N, C-alpha and C positions, 0 to 999 in steps of 0.2 A: 286548832288543836283539839284532838279528841279527849274527852273526859272519860276516864276508865276507873270506876270504883273497884276496890279489891274485896274479895271474900277469901279468907284463908280458912281451911278446914282441918280440924283435928277431931277424930271420933264423931264425925258427922255434924259437928257444931261450928258455928261461925266465931272465929277467935282472932286475936291480934297478939303478936309477940313484940318485944323490944329488942332491936339489934339481932333478930333471928334466934334469940335465946328461948328454948322451949320451956325453961323454968319460969319465964315471965308471962306465960299464957294467961290471957284474960278472955273469958267467954262473953260475947256480946249478944248472941242469939242462938237458940237451940235449933232454929229452922232456917237454913240458908236460902231455901226457896222463897220464904216470906221476905227476906232481905232483898233478894234479887227482884221480886215483883214490885217492891217499894221503889227501888232504883228506876225500874222501867216506867212506873207511874209518874216519875218526875222527868220524863223525856230522855233518860239515859239509854244509850243504844249498845254500849260495850261493857264487858265485864272481864276482870282479871281474876281467875279462879285458881287458887293454889292448894294442891293436895299435900299438906304438911306431913301427913302420915306416910304418903307415898315418898316424899323426899327422904324420910328417915328409913323407910323399908327398901328403898331403891327399886320400887316397881309401883305401878299405878294401884291405888287403893280405893279412892272415893269417886270412882267413875259413875256410880249410881246417882250421886248428887249432881254431877255434871249433866247426866241424862235428864234428871228431873227439871233442872233449870232450863236446858235447851228445848225440852219438849213443852214446857208450860209457860215460857216467856219467848219474846222475839229477840232477846239479847244475843249479840255476837260475842261468844266467849272465847278468850284465849286461856288455855289450860296448861298448867305446869306443875312440877313436883314429882320426882321419881320416875320420869319417862326415860327408860334405858334401852328398850328393845323395840323391834318392829311390831311385836305383839302389843306392847303398851300403846304404841301410836295407833295401831288398828282399833284398839278399844276406845281410845280418846276420840278419834274421828267418828267412829260408829256411834259413840255416845253424844255426838252433836257438837264437838269442839270446832270452832271456826278456824282457830290457829292453835298451835302448841308452842310452848316455850321450852327450849333445851338449854340448861346451864352446865351442870356437872358433866353431862355426856359430851358436850363440846370440848371439854378439857381432857377427860379421861378416855374417850373413845371417838376421836375426831373423824375416823373413817365412817363410823355409823352415822354420825351427825351430818356429814357431807352427803352421804347417800340419801338421807331424808330430804335435803335441799333439792337434790337431783330428782328424786321420785315425786315429791309433793309440790315442789316449786317454792320460790322464796316468798311468795305471798302467804304461805301457810306455816312457815317455820320461823319462829322468833329466836334470836340469840339472846340468852340470858347472861348478861355481863355484870355480875354483882361483885363488888370489890370492897376490901378493907385496906386502907392505906394504898389504894390504887393497885392492889394485888388481887387477882381473881380468887374468889372463895367458892368452894364446892360442897357437895353433900349436905344440902340444907343449911349452908353457911357454917357447918361444923368444922370444916378444914380450910386452910388457906393454901393456895398454890404459889409457885414462884413466877407465874405469868403476869406480866404487866398489862394493865387494863387496856390502854389505847392501842398498843401493838396487837393485842389479842383481837380487838374489834377489827382492826385493819386487815389482819390475816383472813378473817372470815368474810370481810367485804370483798376480797379478791375471789372468794368462792361463790359470790353472788348473794350473800345475806343482805337483806334490805332493812328488816325490822330488828331493832336492838332495844331491849329493856335494860336500863342501867340503874342499879341501886347502890348508893353509897351506904354500906351497912351501918357505919357509925351513926348515921342519921335516921335509920329506919325505925319508925315507931316512937321517935323521941320528940316529935312535934316542935322541932327547933329550926325548921326551914330546910329546903332542899339544897343540893350541891350545885348552885348556879355556876360557879367558876369551873367546876369539873365538866359540866355539860357544855359550857361554852368552848372549852378546850377540845372536847371530843368532836364537836361539830366542826370546829376550825380544822382539826387535823385529819378528819375523815372525808371532808368535802373539798379536797384538793385532788389534783391529778396524782395518782400513785406513780412513784418513780419507776421507770422501766415498763410501764403499761402503755404510755403514749397516747392514751385517749381518756376522756372522762369516764369514770366507772359509776356504778349505781350510787346514788345519794343515800346515805343512811337516814332511815326514819327513826329518830331517837325518841324513846318513850322514857320520860323521867319517872323515877320511883323512889320513895323514901323521904321522910322528913317534912312533907307538906303539912303546914300548920295553920294557914289562913288563906282566905279566898284571894287576896291581893297578890299572892305568889304566882297564881295561874297566868295572868297576863304577862308577867315577867318571863315565865318559861316559854310562852307562845312567842314572845318577842325574840328570844334567843334562837328560836327555830325548832323547838321540840315538836314532834309530830303528835305526841300524846302525853298525858300524865296520869299516873296511877295514884289514886287517893284512897287511903285506908283509915287509919286511926282518927284523922281530922274529922271525918264524917261521923264515925261511931262515938266520938267524944263531944260532938256538937260544935266543934270549932268552925266547920263549914256546913252550912245548911243546904239540904237538897234543893230548896227553892232557889238559892243563889246559883247553884249549878244549872238548874232548869233555865233560868234567865240567860245565863252565859251561853248555853247551847243554842237557844232560840236566836240570840243576838248574833252568834257567829256561824 
């Protein structure tokens, strides 16, 4: 299972929110590049970078920080937040993103999102499936849609999506543990033969996000079959030490 620390950006600073609420913003570091370099120094190879300004503005904003991190570290960065147009994607990839995450656009403009999968390939495009009460949330989690989480993932699975980041918003930033049962159900219901397809489809590579509070939760997520896990506040609040993650990465 890949270990993927998160850096969320507001006004160029490394912050964390609770349940996606911008009013709960807490600044952890004024220099995201410094944070990224520290992750890399502990053997971490992947980074989840979220442009929270972009999510609010509905277009890419903090691409300069993305470029700084990708040009000055060897981290493979998946980048999300406010990606709405082909131009946003062009900027993100030219700024060094290894993958991009599309959430709101997959709900509000599925035609464009599907075109990205076709154009760039399913290795490059991650489906952001973030939910409140198992209903998909959009626009930086400011709005809830009527779309049910698991059918939403299954529909995009038919379109060739492989990577899915799923955040249970009620747990995000709360340090109360991840949504084990939810992830178990997603994996059970997406990794069966889809009715009417007649053959095995691509297996979802599920990336767990939200609520990670202690190191012991990581082997449990790996056991469930999660392909990766995103860790944010637990690192910044010292609940999980980078040394522990370094040992885990070397061991696995």
